[in-house]
Every structure is written in C-alpha cells, then in structure tokens.
Steps between C-alpha positions, in 0.01 A plus 500: 500500500516149641834450330638811672381381843660161445823665392492724811444198727786314332723801553402517870565127539843540342579790735387298801711204387800728455445656844458157658820377336679812622375446855605136490845604382519759781389236751770260375760778529386579855519133597845475340615815682357368829680168456822683415465726807426202726800312362720805552371538855566132567849527353568808712382317812713196420804720434452687827463172688819360344696820564370502857613140547852574379537820702360342818748215470791745483359710785485178702875468463557864599278499807607151606868586479439817702320299771784250522768770506317680781560191714877541465723750684478836321648842549297818453600555136408142406164536673428814299592323177264215584223747582550656157468155336186431702333830411584453131345151503187627677465780246533258208240271657257790549538596133425144388200477733363833373522386138328170579226659712433758231467219245264309732282805557477569126402139433262478799711220652590660833311324779460572871528236771255488790683375808477580869801683642599695815447856378679692775800269479489549122515880540789471749698285256425732208594807706837342584574464129409866440700611806806318367471683168436834672786452745751470216416861409485626857119523490259417782197273459194550717211255472178423686197272478169619644378304801174395330681320216471119553811305593427237233352548154445309175647621173818489294784615729764464227321735259399739777863520611602557139278811484622636834867441419459654156350820639736511798796422274411800285470710815850399609639543149374858465575615855844623606420613854215478743273202552263246345165439669278192460157489664233231477141553611150393418371681196283782641297506175414133437277404209132434586536170313770368737394174662521437872802273446698766312753723674562813290839649585673824409878518464681834499866537401645848531849640447688828526665467162527696178130474415330471162406791270125560491474448125656152536270364773246361252769318301704316761274193509539445126734227378862605439423847640783697658473852642777599257788349305732648761310309770550175309873564462543605863285243679466215250203264472267392221206728574279190543481481879214744559294360209540151649413626849185663362401176325548291815311750717212492252494119521478536879187710459675825587618828351828689506567874484792734547544848644826686460668837491843563354762531772250406771456126460248248370213308656356181350171368634352168395218283625461123494224264605620206702279251683449379853632147560239227505629338819690667785852378565578445866820637658610141569465418129700809405775398742508148357524641147779735602700232674798364313502119541826321559671439169568136416759368258359412158627323193431744217512449125581820310414496127648803321669518160694827557833427669520847658154465658587150626812640662303783656218287642751243624677778687166612650434145619862448605433698819239242608515135603319389183665258255468607135520295179515666157322433171572693180159450336157350561586157361802467730291626793234234433758218489665617822164541673390146413836357611536708816305583813445876509309716744458797265562603138602844374386493137601762245230532236687594180756226436625316189427132422201497739350810662386533860130461416554162333743378765259586782208326326708185456613515863137517613405212270788287636404578861141399433600176324724400791269615779744768618404805703543807277829679564482884506614649168590870501493649150777750426395730219630819347155562354274747677180418311208377709409240236846345540455478876165326445670259259749402771209403726329310220825308438506392865740750660424574865593868477723729298770762547557774245855603413687690625469286813634632829683258725273577796186427295646178357594361842170611653299330223703179534441504874125550451483213253688276745236561766209391280 
C-alpha cells in the first residue's frame, strides 16, 4: 500500500515538473514573441521616420520653389500650374503626417503641449484656412464663437487645429454645393469632475454634402476606414484622419460623434477641455507681441549638406539684407563659426561627417571656453518626432524649424532670434 502511495506521489511530481517545464517554455516563447514584436514596432517606427525625412526634404523643394516662383511675374495659366504644385505638396505632406501620427498613437508617443494662446484669433486663422479650401469649390464657410468663450486659453493649438481642419477638410471634400458651418461654444453638458480652471468647449462642424450611410457611421473612426472603395478612389486619403482626430480629442479629455443622412449632409461634434490662463495678458502686452520690430542686418551661417536646399534657403534670405555664408556639413560649420563672427546659425541636423547635434554641442563648448555670448542656433530638421525636437534643445539649439519650411516662417523666426 505504501509503495503504491509513493509511486502515485512520484507520478504527480513528474506531472508537475512536466507542467512547470511546459509553462516555462511557454513563458520563454511569449518573451521571445514580445521582443520580436517590440523590435518590429521599433523598426517600423524607424522606417517611417526615415521615409518621412526623405519625403519632407523633397516637399521642401516643391513648396519652396512655388513660393519663389510666386514672387515673379506670372500669367493666369502659370499661377494655376503653381497652385496645382502647391496642392499636391500639401496633400503629400498630410499623408506623411497621418502615417506618423497614427504610428505615434499606436505606440503611445503622441504628446500634447500646454501653452497659452489667443483662442479667438486662433479660430479666425483656422477659419481662413477652411474658407480658402471651401472657396476653391464655390462653397461658403460660416463660423461663430459664443460670447462666453474666453479670448485666451491654455492647450495645444496645433493639435486642436489639426482636428478642426481634418473634420472641416472632410466636409469640404464631400460637399459639392452649399455651405460649411463651424460653431464653438461652451460645452452645455460639462463633466461634474471638471475643475474650476478647465474650460470645456464644444465644436460643431456641419456640411451640406453627400452624407454617410447609417450602417457606416460606427465604422468611420476606425483606422483605414473608408465609406466605400468608390469613395477612396473618388476622394483619396488614407482613412486615418478620423481615427487620429478621435485619438487627439480623447487626449484632450473630450469625445467625438457624428450624425449624418445620405444626401443631406454630415455633422461632427467634438468636445475638448482647455484651461484658463494662469495670468491675464494685458492689451499692451498683446500689442507688443504683435508688433514687428525693425529688421536688422545679420551675418548668418547656413549649414546644410543638400545643395538644392542650400540654394532654396539662400534664395529665401536673398530678399533680405542679411549676409549668408555656407557650410556643407557640421565639421565645416564648426570651423567657419570659430573663425568668423556670426549673429545666427541655421543648422541642418542630418549631415555627413558631423551632424547638427554634434556641431551645435561643440559650438556651445567653444563659446563657453572663450567667454562668448551664445549665438542663436536654429535647427533645421526634416524629422517630425517630438523626441528629435527635444534632442535639438539638449544639444544647445535655441529653437527648431521643421521641414518643409515656409519663407515667411523662416524670416519671422530669424527676426525673433535677432531681438533676443
């Protein structure tokens, strides 16, 4: 009897050992699969970032050339051709941005800024962009902001504008006649948990377009969703815009919904929680910020390895009184900086021999060793990743501009740096 019990216990022990070994093997497989998935995700992110860099650099050439050509005498046909180039470049840029934002959302790497901005002025500027799109199709834009919405708020204006333009862009795209309406008001159904500093807003974007079939309303916020294959062929797009908008709205503490009827139009409603500014900004301060100080002539060092981009930026600066020296890589830029007397540096980040990060660090070290006042360094980057922008600051850059860079923004940023 005792022998049988011992044999039974030994059998149970063997079974437990076998089960434990099996579980350990399964755990190792899961860890291996997790590592493989993480590596694949990292590779995908790196590939998207590299593709984005290359495409943005080429879009820079397209948009920059269009800007320069617009400053020359043009007939009507030439103007239309340039408009076509411009719209194509903008469309390509929106596709790249959608792919990157989708990747950031999936990886949990999309972050919101919290900055104070003039909200009503922001809506006016955004409405002008929508009106321009609508006007090309003969559509009318009507917009309004409720009187009890504060003039200044704290939040992420760039991402908020991205959501509005995405929804309004769809409204314009799917509307052939009639109007687009944008209204902004305080959310009439705020959450009980809202703090006294929060300003819950409700945005409504309505059109008189083709509408969405009822059975498709629950699907349109899914990634890569299109109402139909015919819609994709007719109107284009990746089907990512609404999924990205929903993700951003959620990060802003809001919700988004849609109401539509085929042939009658579509209405998108989303909410967002912004905040009241900590300190009021006086009208005098606003006027000082809006003023455009007198531009002074600067000696600028431009470090850029791509000959086409050097030509383009030189042409942008050629309309000013600034003097510009060129460097083809970071090492050459460092030598010229130490030998010259520059007021500002335009530093491309991805360059051969020595990249912009290393060159900027060495410039800051040299300034410190020689007791020099730091010269403003503006990073020029075709990367749109937030971590890369943070790296430019860590390297010692004063600010950054993301390609494609518009001439107006470049000159404005240079002017701002000159006033510091």
